[in-house]
Structures are given as C-alpha cells and as structure tokens.
PyMOL Python script that loads the backbone (N, CA, C, O; Angstrom):
from pymol import cmd

cmd.read_pdbstr("""\
ATOM      1  N   UNK A   1     105.681 131.248  98.724  1.00  0.00           N
ATOM      2  CA  UNK A   1     104.998 130.269  99.545  1.00  0.00           C
ATOM      3  C   UNK A   1     104.675 129.012  98.729  1.00  0.00           C
ATOM      4  O   UNK A   1     104.839 127.899  99.228  1.00  0.00           O
ATOM      5  N   UNK A   2     104.221 129.174  97.488  1.00  0.00           N
ATOM      6  CA  UNK A   2     103.882 128.013  96.657  1.00  0.00           C
ATOM      7  C   UNK A   2     105.115 127.152  96.405  1.00  0.00           C
ATOM      8  O   UNK A   2     105.037 125.924  96.435  1.00  0.00           O
ATOM      9  N   UNK A   3     106.246 127.795  96.157  1.00  0.00           N
ATOM     10  CA  UNK A   3     107.479 127.055  95.899  1.00  0.00           C
ATOM     11  C   UNK A   3     107.868 126.226  97.128  1.00  0.00           C
ATOM     12  O   UNK A   3     108.324 125.091  96.991  1.00  0.00           O
ATOM     13  N   UNK A   4     107.691 126.788  98.322  1.00  0.00           N
ATOM     14  CA  UNK A   4     108.003 126.060  99.554  1.00  0.00           C
ATOM     15  C   UNK A   4     107.066 124.864  99.732  1.00  0.00           C
ATOM     16  O   UNK A   4     107.498 123.784 100.135  1.00  0.00           O
ATOM     17  N   UNK A   5     105.782 125.063  99.430  1.00  0.00           N
ATOM     18  CA  UNK A   5     104.809 123.972  99.555  1.00  0.00           C
ATOM     19  C   UNK A   5     105.149 122.844  98.583  1.00  0.00           C
ATOM     20  O   UNK A   5     105.070 121.668  98.940  1.00  0.00           O
ATOM     21  N   UNK A   6     105.526 123.200  97.356  1.00  0.00           N
ATOM     22  CA  UNK A   6     105.903 122.194  96.361  1.00  0.00           C
ATOM     23  C   UNK A   6     107.145 121.438  96.811  1.00  0.00           C
ATOM     24  O   UNK A   6     107.208 120.215  96.688  1.00  0.00           O
ATOM     25  N   UNK A   7     108.143 122.167  97.339  1.00  0.00           N
ATOM     26  CA  UNK A   7     109.378 121.533  97.807  1.00  0.00           C
ATOM     27  C   UNK A   7     109.096 120.579  98.959  1.00  0.00           C
ATOM     28  O   UNK A   7     109.676 119.495  99.025  1.00  0.00           O
ATOM     29  N   UNK A   8     108.220 120.969  99.854  1.00  0.00           N
ATOM     30  CA  UNK A   8     107.845 120.128 100.992  1.00  0.00           C
ATOM     31  C   UNK A   8     107.145 118.853 100.505  1.00  0.00           C
ATOM     32  O   UNK A   8     107.428 117.759 100.993  1.00  0.00           O
ATOM     33  N   UNK A   9     106.236 119.003  99.545  1.00  0.00           N
ATOM     34  CA  UNK A   9     105.515 117.853  99.006  1.00  0.00           C
ATOM     35  C   UNK A   9     106.483 116.912  98.295  1.00  0.00           C
ATOM     36  O   UNK A   9     106.376 115.694  98.439  1.00  0.00           O
ATOM     37  N   UNK A  10     107.421 117.458  97.536  1.00  0.00           N
ATOM     38  CA  UNK A  10     108.416 116.656  96.815  1.00  0.00           C
ATOM     39  C   UNK A  10     109.282 115.876  97.803  1.00  0.00           C
ATOM     40  O   UNK A  10     109.547 114.691  97.599  1.00  0.00           O
ATOM     41  N   UNK A  11     109.722 116.541  98.874  1.00  0.00           N
ATOM     42  CA  UNK A  11     110.535 115.855  99.883  1.00  0.00           C
ATOM     43  C   UNK A  11     109.738 114.729 100.542  1.00  0.00           C
ATOM     44  O   UNK A  11     110.271 113.643 100.772  1.00  0.00           O
ATOM     45  N   UNK A  12     108.477 114.982 100.844  1.00  0.00           N
ATOM     46  CA  UNK A  12     107.631 113.952 101.451  1.00  0.00           C
ATOM     47  C   UNK A  12     107.456 112.771 100.499  1.00  0.00           C
ATOM     48  O   UNK A  12     107.464 111.617 100.926  1.00  0.00           O
ATOM     49  N   UNK A  13     107.296 113.065  99.204  1.00  0.00           N
ATOM     50  CA  UNK A  13     107.135 111.998  98.210  1.00  0.00           C
ATOM     51  C   UNK A  13     108.389 111.123  98.156  1.00  0.00           C
ATOM     52  O   UNK A  13     108.291 109.897  98.101  1.00  0.00           O
ATOM     53  N   UNK A  14     109.558 111.751  98.171  1.00  0.00           N
ATOM     54  CA  UNK A  14     110.807 111.001  98.111  1.00  0.00           C
ATOM     55  C   UNK A  14     110.965 110.059  99.310  1.00  0.00           C
ATOM     56  O   UNK A  14     111.563 108.990  99.189  1.00  0.00           O
ATOM     57  N   UNK A  15     110.427 110.462 100.465  1.00  0.00           N
ATOM     58  CA  UNK A  15     110.535 109.667 101.685  1.00  0.00           C
ATOM     59  C   UNK A  15     109.282 108.834 101.939  1.00  0.00           C
ATOM     60  O   UNK A  15     109.209 108.091 102.918  1.00  0.00           O
ATOM     61  N   UNK A  16     108.290 108.963 101.045  1.00  0.00           N
ATOM     62  CA  UNK A  16     107.002 108.282 101.175  1.00  0.00           C
ATOM     63  C   UNK A  16     106.352 108.600 102.520  1.00  0.00           C
ATOM     64  O   UNK A  16     105.894 107.710 103.237  1.00  0.00           O
ATOM     65  N   UNK A  17     106.327 109.893 102.839  1.00  0.00           N
ATOM     66  CA  UNK A  17     105.689 110.374 104.061  1.00  0.00           C
ATOM     67  C   UNK A  17     104.339 110.984 103.725  1.00  0.00           C
ATOM     68  O   UNK A  17     104.148 111.521 102.635  1.00  0.00           O
ATOM     69  N   UNK A  18     103.413 110.901 104.652  1.00  0.00           N
ATOM     70  CA  UNK A  18     102.091 111.477 104.443  1.00  0.00           C
ATOM     71  C   UNK A  18     102.205 112.978 104.209  1.00  0.00           C
ATOM     72  O   UNK A  18     102.901 113.678 104.945  1.00  0.00           O
ATOM     73  N   UNK A  19     101.517 113.468 103.180  1.00  0.00           N
ATOM     74  CA  UNK A  19     101.512 114.902 102.870  1.00  0.00           C
ATOM     75  C   UNK A  19     100.333 115.208 101.959  1.00  0.00           C
ATOM     76  O   UNK A  19      99.813 114.333 101.266  1.00  0.00           O
ATOM     77  N   UNK A  20      99.926 116.470 101.979  1.00  0.00           N
ATOM     78  CA  UNK A  20      98.835 116.941 101.126  1.00  0.00           C
ATOM     79  C   UNK A  20      99.235 118.272 100.524  1.00  0.00           C
ATOM     80  O   UNK A  20      99.854 119.104 101.187  1.00  0.00           O
ATOM     81  N   UNK A  21      98.876 118.471  99.251  1.00  0.00           N
ATOM     82  CA  UNK A  21      99.151 119.723  98.550  1.00  0.00           C
ATOM     83  C   UNK A  21      97.897 120.133  97.794  1.00  0.00           C
ATOM     84  O   UNK A  21      97.382 119.364  96.981  1.00  0.00           O
ATOM     85  N   UNK A  22      97.408 121.327  98.052  1.00  0.00           N
ATOM     86  CA  UNK A  22      96.241 121.850  97.347  1.00  0.00           C
ATOM     87  C   UNK A  22      96.670 122.794  96.241  1.00  0.00           C
ATOM     88  O   UNK A  22      97.655 123.520  96.377  1.00  0.00           O
ATOM     89  N   UNK A  23      95.921 122.779  95.136  1.00  0.00           N
ATOM     90  CA  UNK A  23      96.248 123.612  93.977  1.00  0.00           C
ATOM     91  C   UNK A  23      94.958 123.989  93.262  1.00  0.00           C
ATOM     92  O   UNK A  23      94.127 123.127  92.975  1.00  0.00           O
ATOM     93  N   UNK A  24      94.792 125.272  92.975  1.00  0.00           N
ATOM     94  CA  UNK A  24      93.620 125.762  92.231  1.00  0.00           C
ATOM     95  C   UNK A  24      94.082 126.341  90.907  1.00  0.00           C
ATOM     96  O   UNK A  24      95.042 127.110  90.857  1.00  0.00           O
ATOM     97  N   UNK A  25      93.403 125.972  89.847  1.00  0.00           N
ATOM     98  CA  UNK A  25      93.678 126.496  88.514  1.00  0.00           C
ATOM     99  C   UNK A  25      92.400 127.164  88.011  1.00  0.00           C
ATOM    100  O   UNK A  25      91.331 126.554  88.003  1.00  0.00           O
ATOM    101  N   UNK A  26      92.522 128.415  87.594  1.00  0.00           N
ATOM    102  CA  UNK A  26      91.341 129.135  87.117  1.00  0.00           C
ATOM    103  C   UNK A  26      91.631 129.828  85.795  1.00  0.00           C
ATOM    104  O   UNK A  26      92.773 130.172  85.489  1.00  0.00           O
ATOM    105  N   UNK A  27      90.577 130.023  85.026  1.00  0.00           N
ATOM    106  CA  UNK A  27      90.639 130.820  83.802  1.00  0.00           C
ATOM    107  C   UNK A  27      89.360 131.641  83.759  1.00  0.00           C
ATOM    108  O   UNK A  27      88.609 131.665  84.734  1.00  0.00           O
ATOM    109  N   UNK A  28      89.106 132.302  82.661  1.00  0.00           N
ATOM    110  CA  UNK A  28      87.937 133.158  82.547  1.00  0.00           C
ATOM    111  C   UNK A  28      86.642 132.397  82.826  1.00  0.00           C
ATOM    112  O   UNK A  28      85.746 132.928  83.483  1.00  0.00           O
ATOM    113  N   UNK A  29      86.531 131.156  82.332  1.00  0.00           N
ATOM    114  CA  UNK A  29      85.269 130.421  82.464  1.00  0.00           C
ATOM    115  C   UNK A  29      85.388 129.041  83.095  1.00  0.00           C
ATOM    116  O   UNK A  29      84.463 128.236  82.995  1.00  0.00           O
ATOM    117  N   UNK A  30      86.528 128.753  83.751  1.00  0.00           N
ATOM    118  CA  UNK A  30      86.741 127.425  84.292  1.00  0.00           C
ATOM    119  C   UNK A  30      87.514 127.514  85.606  1.00  0.00           C
ATOM    120  O   UNK A  30      88.350 128.398  85.792  1.00  0.00           O
ATOM    121  N   UNK A  31      87.222 126.586  86.509  1.00  0.00           N
ATOM    122  CA  UNK A  31      87.966 126.447  87.755  1.00  0.00           C
ATOM    123  C   UNK A  31      88.192 124.960  88.020  1.00  0.00           C
ATOM    124  O   UNK A  31      87.298 124.138  87.823  1.00  0.00           O
ATOM    125  N   UNK A  32      89.389 124.634  88.466  1.00  0.00           N
ATOM    126  CA  UNK A  32      89.712 123.256  88.848  1.00  0.00           C
ATOM    127  C   UNK A  32      90.455 123.294  90.178  1.00  0.00           C
ATOM    128  O   UNK A  32      91.406 124.057  90.346  1.00  0.00           O
ATOM    129  N   UNK A  33      90.021 122.479  91.103  1.00  0.00           N
ATOM    130  CA  UNK A  33      90.656 122.377  92.414  1.00  0.00           C
ATOM    131  C   UNK A  33      91.229 120.975  92.562  1.00  0.00           C
ATOM    132  O   UNK A  33      90.518 119.983  92.399  1.00  0.00           O
ATOM    133  N   UNK A  34      92.508 120.902  92.869  1.00  0.00           N
ATOM    134  CA  UNK A  34      93.188 119.615  93.041  1.00  0.00           C
ATOM    135  C   UNK A  34      93.693 119.509  94.475  1.00  0.00           C
ATOM    136  O   UNK A  34      94.212 120.474  95.035  1.00  0.00           O
ATOM    137  N   UNK A  35      93.537 118.337  95.055  1.00  0.00           N
ATOM    138  CA  UNK A  35      94.154 118.043  96.340  1.00  0.00           C
ATOM    139  C   UNK A  35      94.951 116.760  96.156  1.00  0.00           C
ATOM    140  O   UNK A  35      94.390 115.673  96.021  1.00  0.00           O
ATOM    141  N   UNK A  36      96.277 116.913  96.153  1.00  0.00           N
ATOM    142  CA  UNK A  36      97.168 115.766  95.994  1.00  0.00           C
ATOM    143  C   UNK A  36      97.532 115.242  97.374  1.00  0.00           C
ATOM    144  O   UNK A  36      97.820 116.021  98.283  1.00  0.00           O
ATOM    145  N   UNK A  37      97.520 113.929  97.532  1.00  0.00           N
ATOM    146  CA  UNK A  37      97.856 113.317  98.819  1.00  0.00           C
ATOM    147  C   UNK A  37      98.819 112.159  98.610  1.00  0.00           C
ATOM    148  O   UNK A  37      98.674 111.361  97.684  1.00  0.00           O
ATOM    149  N   UNK A  38      99.804 112.091  99.495  1.00  0.00           N
ATOM    150  CA  UNK A  38     100.738 110.966  99.509  1.00  0.00           C
ATOM    151  C   UNK A  38     100.305 110.056 100.645  1.00  0.00           C
ATOM    152  O   UNK A  38     100.077 110.508 101.768  1.00  0.00           O
ATOM    153  N   UNK A  39     100.193 108.771 100.340  1.00  0.00           N
ATOM    154  CA  UNK A  39      99.771 107.790 101.341  1.00  0.00           C
ATOM    155  C   UNK A  39     100.706 106.589 101.282  1.00  0.00           C
ATOM    156  O   UNK A  39     101.332 106.320 100.256  1.00  0.00           O
ATOM    157  N   UNK A  40     100.789 105.889 102.372  1.00  0.00           N
ATOM    158  CA  UNK A  40     101.591 104.675 102.400  1.00  0.00           C
ATOM    159  C   UNK A  40     100.712 103.501 102.781  1.00  0.00           C
ATOM    160  O   UNK A  40      99.768 103.634 103.560  1.00  0.00           O
ATOM    161  N   UNK A  41     101.038 102.349 102.216  1.00  0.00           N
ATOM    162  CA  UNK A  41     100.358 101.106 102.544  1.00  0.00           C
ATOM    163  C   UNK A  41     101.450 100.047 102.634  1.00  0.00           C
ATOM    164  O   UNK A  41     101.799  99.413 101.639  1.00  0.00           O
ATOM    165  N   UNK A  42     101.975  99.868 103.817  1.00  0.00           N
ATOM    166  CA  UNK A  42     103.114  98.968 103.975  1.00  0.00           C
ATOM    167  C   UNK A  42     104.334  99.578 103.311  1.00  0.00           C
ATOM    168  O   UNK A  42     104.773 100.663 103.692  1.00  0.00           O
ATOM    169  N   UNK A  43     104.877  98.896 102.331  1.00  0.00           N
ATOM    170  CA  UNK A  43     106.050  99.377 101.593  1.00  0.00           C
ATOM    171  C   UNK A  43     105.671 100.178 100.346  1.00  0.00           C
ATOM    172  O   UNK A  43     106.545 100.695  99.651  1.00  0.00           O
ATOM    173  N   UNK A  44     104.367 100.282 100.063  1.00  0.00           N
ATOM    174  CA  UNK A  44     103.904 100.946  98.846  1.00  0.00           C
ATOM    175  C   UNK A  44     103.532 102.394  99.116  1.00  0.00           C
ATOM    176  O   UNK A  44     102.838 102.707 100.084  1.00  0.00           O
ATOM    177  N   UNK A  45     104.007 103.269  98.241  1.00  0.00           N
ATOM    178  CA  UNK A  45     103.701 104.694  98.330  1.00  0.00           C
ATOM    179  C   UNK A  45     102.791 105.048  97.150  1.00  0.00           C
ATOM    180  O   UNK A  45     103.051 104.641  96.018  1.00  0.00           O
ATOM    181  N   UNK A  46     101.727 105.805  97.421  1.00  0.00           N
ATOM    182  CA  UNK A  46     100.837 106.198  96.333  1.00  0.00           C
ATOM    183  C   UNK A  46     100.492 107.682  96.431  1.00  0.00           C
ATOM    184  O   UNK A  46     100.540 108.280  97.506  1.00  0.00           O
ATOM    185  N   UNK A  47     100.144 108.256  95.284  1.00  0.00           N
ATOM    186  CA  UNK A  47      99.721 109.650  95.213  1.00  0.00           C
ATOM    187  C   UNK A  47      98.339 109.664  94.584  1.00  0.00           C
ATOM    188  O   UNK A  47      98.115 109.057  93.537  1.00  0.00           O
ATOM    189  N   UNK A  48      97.413 110.363  95.230  1.00  0.00           N
ATOM    190  CA  UNK A  48      96.078 110.518  94.671  1.00  0.00           C
ATOM    191  C   UNK A  48      95.809 111.985  94.392  1.00  0.00           C
ATOM    192  O   UNK A  48      96.394 112.872  95.013  1.00  0.00           O
ATOM    193  N   UNK A  49      94.911 112.222  93.446  1.00  0.00           N
ATOM    194  CA  UNK A  49      94.459 113.571  93.102  1.00  0.00           C
ATOM    195  C   UNK A  49      92.936 113.574  93.238  1.00  0.00           C
ATOM    196  O   UNK A  49      92.237 112.894  92.487  1.00  0.00           O
ATOM    197  N   UNK A  50      92.434 114.339  94.195  1.00  0.00           N
ATOM    198  CA  UNK A  50      90.989 114.537  94.314  1.00  0.00           C
ATOM    199  C   UNK A  50      90.704 115.853  93.609  1.00  0.00           C
ATOM    200  O   UNK A  50      91.161 116.907  94.049  1.00  0.00           O
ATOM    201  N   UNK A  51      89.952 115.795  92.515  1.00  0.00           N
ATOM    202  CA  UNK A  51      89.748 116.957  91.661  1.00  0.00           C
ATOM    203  C   UNK A  51      88.277 117.329  91.575  1.00  0.00           C
ATOM    204  O   UNK A  51      87.404 116.474  91.426  1.00  0.00           O
ATOM    205  N   UNK A  52      88.028 118.626  91.673  1.00  0.00           N
ATOM    206  CA  UNK A  52      86.695 119.191  91.454  1.00  0.00           C
ATOM    207  C   UNK A  52      86.861 120.232  90.354  1.00  0.00           C
ATOM    208  O   UNK A  52      87.881 120.917  90.291  1.00  0.00           O
ATOM    209  N   UNK A  53      85.869 120.350  89.495  1.00  0.00           N
ATOM    210  CA  UNK A  53      85.975 121.387  88.463  1.00  0.00           C
ATOM    211  C   UNK A  53      84.601 121.985  88.181  1.00  0.00           C
ATOM    212  O   UNK A  53      83.566 121.408  88.517  1.00  0.00           O
ATOM    213  N   UNK A  54      84.626 123.154  87.556  1.00  0.00           N
ATOM    214  CA  UNK A  54      83.380 123.829  87.186  1.00  0.00           C
ATOM    215  C   UNK A  54      83.624 124.680  85.956  1.00  0.00           C
ATOM    216  O   UNK A  54      84.689 125.275  85.787  1.00  0.00           O
ATOM    217  N   UNK A  55      82.626 124.725  85.112  1.00  0.00           N
ATOM    218  CA  UNK A  55      82.582 125.669  84.004  1.00  0.00           C
ATOM    219  C   UNK A  55      81.638 126.777  84.486  1.00  0.00           C
ATOM    220  O   UNK A  55      80.473 126.514  84.784  1.00  0.00           O
ATOM    221  N   UNK A  56      82.130 127.990  84.560  1.00  0.00           N
ATOM    222  CA  UNK A  56      81.346 129.126  85.079  1.00  0.00           C
ATOM    223  C   UNK A  56      80.122 129.341  84.209  1.00  0.00           C
ATOM    224  O   UNK A  56      80.267 129.351  82.987  1.00  0.00           O
ATOM    225  N   UNK A  57      78.942 129.511  84.746  1.00  0.00           N
ATOM    226  CA  UNK A  57      78.598 129.792  86.145  1.00  0.00           C
ATOM    227  C   UNK A  57      78.155 128.561  86.936  1.00  0.00           C
ATOM    228  O   UNK A  57      77.596 128.715  88.022  1.00  0.00           O
ATOM    229  N   UNK A  58      78.380 127.369  86.444  1.00  0.00           N
ATOM    230  CA  UNK A  58      77.953 126.155  87.149  1.00  0.00           C
ATOM    231  C   UNK A  58      78.717 125.989  88.462  1.00  0.00           C
ATOM    232  O   UNK A  58      79.793 126.556  88.650  1.00  0.00           O
ATOM    233  N   UNK A  59      78.138 125.203  89.360  1.00  0.00           N
ATOM    234  CA  UNK A  59      78.784 124.892  90.630  1.00  0.00           C
ATOM    235  C   UNK A  59      79.855 123.834  90.399  1.00  0.00           C
ATOM    236  O   UNK A  59      79.908 123.206  89.342  1.00  0.00           O
ATOM    237  N   UNK A  60      80.704 123.646  91.402  1.00  0.00           N
ATOM    238  CA  UNK A  60      81.742 122.622  91.321  1.00  0.00           C
ATOM    239  C   UNK A  60      81.122 121.244  91.164  1.00  0.00           C
ATOM    240  O   UNK A  60      80.075 120.948  91.741  1.00  0.00           O
ATOM    241  N   UNK A  61      81.781 120.410  90.377  1.00  0.00           N
ATOM    242  CA  UNK A  61      81.342 119.036  90.155  1.00  0.00           C
ATOM    243  C   UNK A  61      81.569 118.196  91.410  1.00  0.00           C
ATOM    244  O   UNK A  61      82.197 118.637  92.372  1.00  0.00           O
ATOM    245  N   UNK A  62      81.046 116.991  91.372  1.00  0.00           N
ATOM    246  CA  UNK A  62      81.353 116.032  92.431  1.00  0.00           C
ATOM    247  C   UNK A  62      82.839 115.690  92.335  1.00  0.00           C
ATOM    248  O   UNK A  62      83.421 115.725  91.251  1.00  0.00           O
ATOM    249  N   UNK A  63      83.434 115.366  93.451  1.00  0.00           N
ATOM    250  CA  UNK A  63      84.862 115.054  93.474  1.00  0.00           C
ATOM    251  C   UNK A  63      85.158 113.778  92.688  1.00  0.00           C
ATOM    252  O   UNK A  63      84.418 112.797  92.763  1.00  0.00           O
ATOM    253  N   UNK A  64      86.246 113.814  91.941  1.00  0.00           N
ATOM    254  CA  UNK A  64      86.750 112.629  91.241  1.00  0.00           C
ATOM    255  C   UNK A  64      88.126 112.346  91.808  1.00  0.00           C
ATOM    256  O   UNK A  64      88.938 113.259  91.961  1.00  0.00           O
ATOM    257  N   UNK A  65      88.393 111.092  92.120  1.00  0.00           N
ATOM    258  CA  UNK A  65      89.678 110.712  92.694  1.00  0.00           C
ATOM    259  C   UNK A  65      90.452 109.869  91.686  1.00  0.00           C
ATOM    260  O   UNK A  65      89.936 108.895  91.138  1.00  0.00           O
ATOM    261  N   UNK A  66      91.702 110.268  91.455  1.00  0.00           N
ATOM    262  CA  UNK A  66      92.569 109.561  90.516  1.00  0.00           C
ATOM    263  C   UNK A  66      93.829 109.106  91.238  1.00  0.00           C
ATOM    264  O   UNK A  66      94.354 109.820  92.093  1.00  0.00           O
ATOM    265  N   UNK A  67      94.306 107.931  90.898  1.00  0.00           N
ATOM    266  CA  UNK A  67      95.585 107.441  91.384  1.00  0.00           C
ATOM    267  C   UNK A  67      96.638 107.894  90.380  1.00  0.00           C
ATOM    268  O   UNK A  67      96.515 107.627  89.185  1.00  0.00           O
ATOM    269  N   UNK A  68      97.656 108.568  90.853  1.00  0.00           N
ATOM    270  CA  UNK A  68      98.712 109.085  89.975  1.00  0.00           C
ATOM    271  C   UNK A  68      99.914 108.157  90.012  1.00  0.00           C
ATOM    272  O   UNK A  68     100.075 107.368  90.942  1.00  0.00           O
ATOM    273  N   UNK A  69     100.767 108.262  88.976  1.00  0.00           N
ATOM    274  CA  UNK A  69     101.900 107.349  88.873  1.00  0.00           C
ATOM    275  C   UNK A  69     103.203 107.915  89.405  1.00  0.00           C
ATOM    276  O   UNK A  69     104.135 107.152  89.660  1.00  0.00           O
ATOM    277  N   UNK A  70     103.305 109.237  89.583  1.00  0.00           N
ATOM    278  CA  UNK A  70     104.559 109.784  90.081  1.00  0.00           C
ATOM    279  C   UNK A  70     104.533 111.286  90.256  1.00  0.00           C
ATOM    280  O   UNK A  70     103.585 111.966  89.863  1.00  0.00           O
ATOM    281  N   UNK A  71     105.607 111.787  90.862  1.00  0.00           N
ATOM    282  CA  UNK A  71     105.783 113.211  91.112  1.00  0.00           C
ATOM    283  C   UNK A  71     107.224 113.560  90.764  1.00  0.00           C
ATOM    284  O   UNK A  71     108.145 112.818  91.107  1.00  0.00           O
ATOM    285  N   UNK A  72     107.425 114.697  90.080  1.00  0.00           N
ATOM    286  CA  UNK A  72     108.782 115.121  89.750  1.00  0.00           C
ATOM    287  C   UNK A  72     108.848 116.645  89.641  1.00  0.00           C
ATOM    288  O   UNK A  72     107.975 117.267  89.035  1.00  0.00           O
ATOM    289  N   UNK A  73     109.886 117.242  90.229  1.00  0.00           N
ATOM    290  CA  UNK A  73     110.067 118.683  90.066  1.00  0.00           C
ATOM    291  C   UNK A  73     110.709 118.966  88.709  1.00  0.00           C
ATOM    292  O   UNK A  73     111.645 118.276  88.304  1.00  0.00           O
ATOM    293  N   UNK A  74     110.213 119.968  88.020  1.00  0.00           N
ATOM    294  CA  UNK A  74     110.781 120.391  86.730  1.00  0.00           C
ATOM    295  C   UNK A  74     110.927 121.901  86.771  1.00  0.00           C
ATOM    296  O   UNK A  74     110.500 122.540  87.733  1.00  0.00           O
ATOM    297  N   UNK A  75     111.512 122.465  85.760  1.00  0.00           N
ATOM    298  CA  UNK A  75     111.778 123.902  85.751  1.00  0.00           C
ATOM    299  C   UNK A  75     110.511 124.752  85.792  1.00  0.00           C
ATOM    300  O   UNK A  75     110.544 125.881  86.282  1.00  0.00           O
ATOM    301  N   UNK A  76     109.389 124.224  85.281  1.00  0.00           N
ATOM    302  CA  UNK A  76     108.144 125.008  85.261  1.00  0.00           C
ATOM    303  C   UNK A  76     107.200 124.696  86.420  1.00  0.00           C
ATOM    304  O   UNK A  76     106.108 125.259  86.495  1.00  0.00           O
ATOM    305  N   UNK A  77     107.614 123.797  87.330  1.00  0.00           N
ATOM    306  CA  UNK A  77     106.780 123.485  88.476  1.00  0.00           C
ATOM    307  C   UNK A  77     106.836 122.009  88.828  1.00  0.00           C
ATOM    308  O   UNK A  77     107.673 121.266  88.314  1.00  0.00           O
ATOM    309  N   UNK A  78     105.952 121.600  89.693  1.00  0.00           N
ATOM    310  CA  UNK A  78     105.887 120.214  90.128  1.00  0.00           C
ATOM    311  C   UNK A  78     104.962 119.441  89.193  1.00  0.00           C
ATOM    312  O   UNK A  78     103.808 119.825  89.004  1.00  0.00           O
ATOM    313  N   UNK A  79     105.460 118.361  88.613  1.00  0.00           N
ATOM    314  CA  UNK A  79     104.676 117.551  87.683  1.00  0.00           C
ATOM    315  C   UNK A  79     104.159 116.315  88.417  1.00  0.00           C
ATOM    316  O   UNK A  79     104.937 115.524  88.950  1.00  0.00           O
ATOM    317  N   UNK A  80     102.847 116.165  88.435  1.00  0.00           N
ATOM    318  CA  UNK A  80     102.215 114.973  89.001  1.00  0.00           C
ATOM    319  C   UNK A  80     101.696 114.199  87.791  1.00  0.00           C
ATOM    320  O   UNK A  80     100.813 114.672  87.075  1.00  0.00           O
ATOM    321  N   UNK A  81     102.243 113.021  87.571  1.00  0.00           N
ATOM    322  CA  UNK A  81     101.984 112.319  86.313  1.00  0.00           C
ATOM    323  C   UNK A  81     100.986 111.178  86.445  1.00  0.00           C
ATOM    324  O   UNK A  81     100.782 110.611  87.519  1.00  0.00           O
ATOM    325  N   UNK A  82     100.369 110.865  85.298  1.00  0.00           N
ATOM    326  CA  UNK A  82      99.502 109.709  85.159  1.00  0.00           C
ATOM    327  C   UNK A  82      98.299 109.686  86.077  1.00  0.00           C
ATOM    328  O   UNK A  82      97.987 108.648  86.661  1.00  0.00           O
ATOM    329  N   UNK A  83      97.614 110.820  86.216  1.00  0.00           N
ATOM    330  CA  UNK A  83      96.461 110.917  87.119  1.00  0.00           C
ATOM    331  C   UNK A  83      95.159 110.605  86.382  1.00  0.00           C
ATOM    332  O   UNK A  83      94.344 111.498  86.148  1.00  0.00           O
ATOM    333  N   UNK A  84      94.971 109.356  86.024  1.00  0.00           N
ATOM    334  CA  UNK A  84      93.725 108.905  85.391  1.00  0.00           C
ATOM    335  C   UNK A  84      93.313 109.761  84.208  1.00  0.00           C
ATOM    336  O   UNK A  84      94.137 110.085  83.353  1.00  0.00           O
ATOM    337  N   UNK A  85      92.034 110.129  84.155  1.00  0.00           N
ATOM    338  CA  UNK A  85      91.503 110.942  83.048  1.00  0.00           C
ATOM    339  C   UNK A  85      92.135 112.328  82.990  1.00  0.00           C
ATOM    340  O   UNK A  85      92.099 112.977  81.945  1.00  0.00           O
ATOM    341  N   UNK A  86      92.712 112.788  84.094  1.00  0.00           N
ATOM    342  CA  UNK A  86      93.352 114.097  84.133  1.00  0.00           C
ATOM    343  C   UNK A  86      94.715 114.075  83.448  1.00  0.00           C
ATOM    344  O   UNK A  86      95.196 115.114  82.996  1.00  0.00           O
ATOM    345  N   UNK A  87      95.336 112.907  83.368  1.00  0.00           N
ATOM    346  CA  UNK A  87      96.666 112.799  82.777  1.00  0.00           C
ATOM    347  C   UNK A  87      97.697 113.418  83.702  1.00  0.00           C
ATOM    348  O   UNK A  87      97.669 113.202  84.913  1.00  0.00           O
ATOM    349  N   UNK A  88      98.611 114.191  83.121  1.00  0.00           N
ATOM    350  CA  UNK A  88      99.649 114.850  83.902  1.00  0.00           C
ATOM    351  C   UNK A  88      99.163 116.227  84.330  1.00  0.00           C
ATOM    352  O   UNK A  88      98.579 116.965  83.537  1.00  0.00           O
ATOM    353  N   UNK A  89      99.410 116.563  85.592  1.00  0.00           N
ATOM    354  CA  UNK A  89      99.003 117.858  86.128  1.00  0.00           C
ATOM    355  C   UNK A  89     100.263 118.597  86.531  1.00  0.00           C
ATOM    356  O   UNK A  89     101.101 118.055  87.252  1.00  0.00           O
ATOM    357  N   UNK A  90     100.401 119.839  86.068  1.00  0.00           N
ATOM    358  CA  UNK A  90     101.554 120.669  86.423  1.00  0.00           C
ATOM    359  C   UNK A  90     101.105 121.712  87.433  1.00  0.00           C
ATOM    360  O   UNK A  90     100.190 122.496  87.178  1.00  0.00           O
ATOM    361  N   UNK A  91     101.766 121.705  88.583  1.00  0.00           N
ATOM    362  CA  UNK A  91     101.531 122.722  89.611  1.00  0.00           C
ATOM    363  C   UNK A  91     102.605 123.776  89.392  1.00  0.00           C
ATOM    364  O   UNK A  91     103.753 123.568  89.786  1.00  0.00           O
ATOM    365  N   UNK A  92     102.258 124.919  88.765  1.00  0.00           N
ATOM    366  CA  UNK A  92     103.287 125.906  88.434  1.00  0.00           C
ATOM    367  C   UNK A  92     103.879 126.541  89.683  1.00  0.00           C
ATOM    368  O   UNK A  92     103.235 126.620  90.730  1.00  0.00           O
ATOM    369  N   UNK A  93     105.128 126.996  89.544  1.00  0.00           N
ATOM    370  CA  UNK A  93     105.790 127.676  90.663  1.00  0.00           C
ATOM    371  C   UNK A  93     105.192 129.038  90.894  1.00  0.00           C
ATOM    372  O   UNK A  93     105.623 129.756  91.796  1.00  0.00           O
TER     373      UNK A  93
END
""", "prot")
cmd.dss("prot")
cmd.show_as("cartoon", "prot")
cmd.util.cbc("prot")
cmd.orient("prot")
C-alpha cells in the first residue's frame, strides 16, 4: 500500500496535480509525522511538508511548515528534498 501511495504522489508531482501523502517515522523515543502536499499557483508547482514531532513522553510539537524543492523516486523510497530545517526526507518503501 505504501508503494502505491508513493507512486501516486510521484505521478501527481510530475503532472503538478493536487495530492497529499502522509508519513510517520518512529523510533524508541521519537515520533515524526509528515504531511506532504503538492499545490499549484498558476504555472508554479510547489511541495510543502507540514511536520510535527515529539520526543517521548512529550506531546507532539506545534506544526512546522516547510517548502520543499523537489520530489524524486529512488531505490530506497521517495525522496522529498530541500524541506527547510528538515532537509531531505526519505519516505521508505
């Protein structure tokens, strides 16, 4: 299912169509929730990352929104690049 969602998001990005992809990353003491969105403004296509994170046992932080520079499929997953302070985010397959 994740691979299909990534493929759908990649296709939407290539066509600059509206789309959203959610991704959660967790470890023993950390959680990060990303919501990537493709938006259009005239001829311009943009990708944003709305990110929330928490260090356990704290609650999720306030949402931070970053403008990303691109999206590309790679062998290890979908790479969303240049997302502000987050840098590059890899959505694994």
